[in-house]
C-alpha positions as CSV (number, residue, x, y, z in Angstrom):
1,X,143.0,32.7,186.0
2,X,140.0,34.8,187.2
3,X,136.5,35.6,186.0
4,X,134.7,38.9,186.3
5,X,131.0,39.4,186.0
6,X,129.7,42.6,184.2
7,X,125.9,43.2,184.2
8,X,124.6,44.9,181.1
9,X,121.5,46.3,179.6
10,X,117.8,46.7,180.6
11,X,117.4,43.0,181.3
12,X,120.5,43.0,183.5
13,X,122.2,40.3,181.6
14,X,125.5,39.0,183.0
15,X,128.5,39.1,180.6
16,X,131.7,37.4,181.9
17,X,135.4,37.8,181.3
18,X,137.7,34.9,181.9
19,X,141.2,36.4,182.2
20,X,144.6,34.8,182.5
21,X,147.9,36.1,183.9
22,X,148.8,37.7,180.6
23,X,145.6,39.7,180.5
24,X,144.3,37.7,177.6
25,X,140.6,37.1,178.0
26,X,137.6,35.3,176.6
27,X,134.2,37.1,176.6
28,X,130.9,35.4,177.4
29,X,127.6,36.9,176.2
30,X,128.2,40.6,175.7
31,X,124.6,41.5,175.8
32,X,124.5,45.3,175.5
33,X,126.3,48.6,176.0
34,X,129.1,47.8,173.6
35,X,130.9,51.1,173.9
36,X,131.1,51.0,177.6
37,X,132.1,47.3,177.5
38,X,134.9,48.1,175.0
39,X,136.0,51.0,177.2
40,X,136.2,48.7,180.3
41,X,138.4,46.3,178.3
42,X,140.7,49.0,177.1
43,X,140.9,50.8,180.5
44,X,142.0,47.6,182.2
45,X,144.4,46.7,179.4
46,X,142.8,43.4,178.6
47,X,143.3,41.5,175.4
48,X,140.1,39.8,174.2
49,X,140.7,36.8,171.9
50,X,137.1,35.5,171.4
51,X,133.4,35.8,172.2
52,X,131.7,32.6,173.3
53,X,127.9,32.6,173.3
54,X,125.9,30.4,175.6
55,X,122.9,31.1,173.3
56,X,121.7,33.8,171.0
57,X,118.7,35.5,172.6
58,X,118.8,39.2,172.0
59,X,119.8,40.2,175.5
60,X,122.9,38.1,175.3
61,X,124.1,39.3,171.9
62,X,123.4,43.0,171.7
63,X,127.0,44.1,171.9
64,X,128.5,41.2,169.9
65,X,129.0,43.2,166.7
66,X,130.5,46.3,168.3
67,X,132.9,44.3,170.5
68,X,133.9,41.9,167.7
69,X,134.7,44.7,165.3
70,X,136.6,46.8,167.8
71,X,138.9,43.9,168.8
72,X,138.8,41.9,165.5
73,X,137.9,38.7,167.3
74,X,135.9,35.6,166.3
75,X,132.5,34.5,167.7
76,X,131.6,31.0,168.7
77,X,128.0,29.7,168.8
78,X,126.2,26.4,168.7
79,X,125.2,25.3,165.2
80,X,121.5,25.1,166.2
81,X,121.4,28.9,166.4
82,X,123.6,29.6,163.4
83,X,121.1,32.1,162.0
84,X,119.9,33.7,165.2
85,X,122.6,36.4,165.1
86,X,121.3,37.7,161.8
87,X,117.6,37.3,162.4
88,X,115.6,39.4,164.9
89,X,112.7,37.0,164.7
90,X,114.8,34.2,165.8
91,X,116.8,36.0,168.5
92,X,113.6,37.5,169.8
93,X,114.5,41.2,169.6
94,X,111.5,41.9,167.4
95,X,109.2,41.0,170.3
96,X,110.6,43.5,172.8
97,X,110.7,47.3,172.7
98,X,114.4,47.7,172.7
99,X,115.0,47.7,168.9
100,X,115.9,44.9,166.6
101,X,119.3,43.3,167.1
102,X,121.4,41.9,164.3
103,X,125.0,40.8,164.0
104,X,127.1,39.0,161.4
105,X,127.2,35.2,161.5
106,X,129.6,33.6,163.9
107,X,133.0,32.6,162.7
108,X,132.9,29.2,164.5
109,X,130.0,26.8,164.9
110,X,130.1,24.4,167.8
111,X,128.7,21.1,166.6
112,X,129.4,18.7,169.4
113,X,130.3,18.4,173.0
114,X,133.8,17.9,174.2
115,X,137.0,20.0,174.7
116,X,137.1,23.4,173.2
117,X,140.5,25.3,173.2
118,X,140.6,29.0,172.5
119,X,144.1,30.4,172.8
120,X,145.3,29.5,176.3
121,X,141.8,28.7,177.5
122,X,140.3,25.2,177.6
123,X,136.7,24.4,178.3
124,X,134.4,21.4,178.3
125,X,131.4,22.2,176.1
126,X,128.1,20.9,177.5
127,X,125.0,20.8,175.3
128,X,122.2,22.1,177.6
129,X,119.2,22.9,175.4
130,X,115.7,23.6,176.7
131,X,115.8,27.4,177.2
132,X,116.7,27.6,173.6
133,X,117.6,24.9,171.0
134,X,121.3,25.7,170.9
135,X,122.0,26.5,174.5
136,X,125.4,25.4,175.7
137,X,127.4,25.7,178.9
138,X,131.1,26.0,179.2
139,X,132.8,24.2,182.1
140,X,136.2,25.6,183.0
141,X,137.9,23.1,185.3
142,X,140.8,25.3,186.3
143,X,138.5,27.9,188.0
144,X,135.9,25.3,189.0
145,X,133.2,27.3,187.2
146,X,130.5,26.7,184.6
147,X,129.3,29.5,182.4
148,X,125.7,28.3,182.2
149,X,123.8,31.1,180.3
150,X,120.1,30.9,181.0
151,X,119.9,27.2,181.7
152,X,120.3,27.3,185.5
153,X,119.9,30.2,188.0
154,X,120.3,30.6,191.7
155,X,117.0,29.0,192.9
156,X,115.5,28.9,189.4
157,X,115.8,27.7,185.8
158,X,115.6,29.3,182.4
159,X,112.2,30.3,180.9
160,X,110.9,27.9,178.3
161,X,107.9,29.9,176.9
162,X,109.9,31.4,174.1
163,X,110.1,29.8,170.6
164,X,112.2,26.7,170.7
165,X,111.9,26.4,174.5
166,X,111.2,23.0,176.0
167,X,110.7,22.6,179.8
168,X,111.2,18.9,180.0
169,X,114.3,19.1,177.8
170,X,115.8,21.8,180.0
171,X,115.2,19.8,183.2
172,X,116.9,16.8,181.5
173,X,119.8,19.0,180.4
174,X,120.3,20.4,183.9
175,X,120.1,16.9,185.4
176,X,122.4,15.1,182.9
177,X,125.0,17.8,182.2
178,X,125.1,20.4,185.0
179,X,124.2,18.4,188.1
180,X,126.8,15.8,187.2
181,X,129.6,18.4,187.7
182,X,131.4,18.5,191.0
183,X,129.2,20.0,193.7
184,X,131.7,22.8,194.5
185,X,131.4,24.1,190.9
186,X,130.4,27.7,190.7
187,X,127.5,28.3,188.4
188,X,127.8,31.6,186.6
189,X,124.3,32.3,185.2
190,X,123.0,34.7,182.5
191,X,121.1,36.7,185.1
192,X,121.2,37.1,188.9
193,X,123.8,36.0,191.4
194,X,126.2,33.1,191.1
195,X,125.5,29.9,193.0
196,X,127.0,26.4,193.1
197,X,126.0,23.0,191.8
198,X,125.7,21.7,195.3
199,X,123.4,24.4,196.5
200,X,121.1,24.0,193.5
201,X,121.0,20.2,194.0
202,X,119.9,20.7,197.6
203,X,117.5,23.7,197.4
204,X,116.4,24.6,193.8
205,X,112.6,24.1,193.9
206,X,112.5,23.3,190.1
207,X,114.9,20.4,190.6
208,X,113.2,18.5,193.4
209,X,113.4,14.8,193.1
210,X,116.9,14.7,191.5
């Protein structure tokens, strides 16, 4: 299997595709530019089977509806953000000058940590709130990668000044759930470049003392 990063929209949000040998793929956080994203999938003869959301801030969900409808695929989200797709006040789009974003509710609510199997893809779901109340990370052991959303970045962490944010909770989430992964695990963040758990343990200034 392989993963591909595609950066979308004015806030340069990272969407990801996890692709197997049959060209089936899972989509993470399609944040914007739905038409171009769909074109990329079709041009590369990929077969999307689901959309997995690390959280439902507007810059991570802007293309959800267009992609979901084009490929007739389900959306997965944590139950704490069940209503964020349909409510611009909750997903934050009403606070920014990019237009209000709405999508239909997710077909699947993730209610607990543990194994999640979607088609041929298996993940460990890690509950990593703090950036938002329903932030989750998806650890994929086969590729030694974690799709971490806006919890952990290269040299930084997610912002916690938005509604529902909690700095101390985010630090605890990172420490308990992400830094416990193997040090060679690649961190695939919602913005910016990829990193590894080991690098962040050693050099991330927000995580000093762990």
